[in-house]
Phi, psi and omega in degrees: 000130182287164182294322180294319179291324178295324178290328182272346184305318180296339180270343183289325179297306177299324178298316179294321179295313179296322178295315178298315179296322179296317179294320180295315184280321187252329185276319184298320180298334182245005186302318180267005186232039181297333183279344183225006178228151177221143175270120183209156179286323177211163185283335186286303183295318181297316180291328177295313180294321177296323178294318179297322178297330176273329185290313185300309177299322179297314182294319181294315182291329183260008177068028179267160175287113183285349182269346179226134177232146175253010178275347175243146179053053181296141000267353184291324183090186183218135177275111186283353177289348178272004181228166180275098187262335180052063184296321181296319179293319180297317181285330179287330177290332182238052185306317183292336180271338181273335185275116179299333182288342184256014181295000000 
């Protein structure tokens, strides 16, 4: 056993225990329901981020302004620059949907 591994050995047991407990408490209830359940602290923030992950690829593919939407607060719309939208992350998660060449 190398010296570096020997120094880290005392932390590997608790790390494995915490990982196992986390999967048991949080992962098992949604393991078979990834398509219709989400683990979140509250329904508002989680649903907002899930909406942004779908909105950015949709807006880019359909030639819409991704910074303003009229799907919220109809008919005035909402300026999305006032919220944390993470456009690069949303499009990278759905690369095949953001890339016009892969339609």
